[in-house]
C-alpha positions as CSV (number, residue, x, y, z in Angstrom):
1,M,0.9,-38.4,-34.1
2,K,-1.4,-36.4,-32.7
3,E,-3.5,-39.6,-31.2
4,R,0.0,-39.9,-29.2
5,L,0.1,-36.3,-28.2
6,I,-3.0,-36.8,-26.6
7,T,-2.4,-39.2,-24.8
8,G,0.8,-37.6,-23.0
9,I,-1.3,-34.1,-22.9
10,A,-3.9,-36.5,-20.5
11,L,-1.1,-38.0,-18.8
12,I,0.5,-34.6,-17.5
13,V,-2.9,-33.4,-16.4
14,V,-3.3,-36.8,-14.4
15,F,0.3,-36.5,-13.1
16,G,0.0,-32.4,-12.8
17,T,-3.2,-33.1,-10.6
18,A,-1.9,-36.7,-8.8
19,I,0.7,-33.9,-7.6
20,L,-1.5,-31.6,-6.9
21,M,-4.2,-33.3,-5.0
22,G,-2.0,-35.2,-2.6
23,N,-3.9,-37.3,-1.1
24,Q,-7.4,-37.5,-3.2
25,A,-6.5,-40.8,-4.7
26,L,-10.7,-41.2,-6.0
27,F,-10.5,-38.5,-7.2
28,L,-7.6,-39.4,-9.4
29,L,-8.3,-42.2,-10.7
30,L,-12.2,-41.1,-11.4
31,L,-10.0,-38.5,-13.7
32,A,-8.1,-41.0,-15.3
33,V,-11.2,-43.3,-15.9
34,V,-12.9,-40.5,-17.1
35,T,-9.8,-38.8,-19.7
36,I,-9.4,-42.6,-20.7
37,G,-13.4,-43.1,-22.0
38,A,-13.1,-40.0,-23.2
39,Y,-9.7,-41.3,-25.5
40,E,-11.7,-44.4,-26.3
41,I,-15.0,-42.6,-27.8
42,Y,-12.9,-40.2,-29.5
43,R,-11.3,-42.9,-31.5
44,L,-13.9,-44.7,-32.1
45,K,-15.5,-41.3,-33.0
46,K,-12.3,-40.6,-35.5
47,T,-12.5,-44.8,-37.0
48,R,-16.5,-44.8,-38.3
């Protein structure tokens, strides 16, 4: 449940940033990569 909540928040942040930034696709892509990376790290730490 919490994992889905975190994923949902991340998606909202990414889409919100996309709307706000408009043209800056590279910044958005970087943000998405960082968000996904952070989530993966969190998931790995939780498993161990």
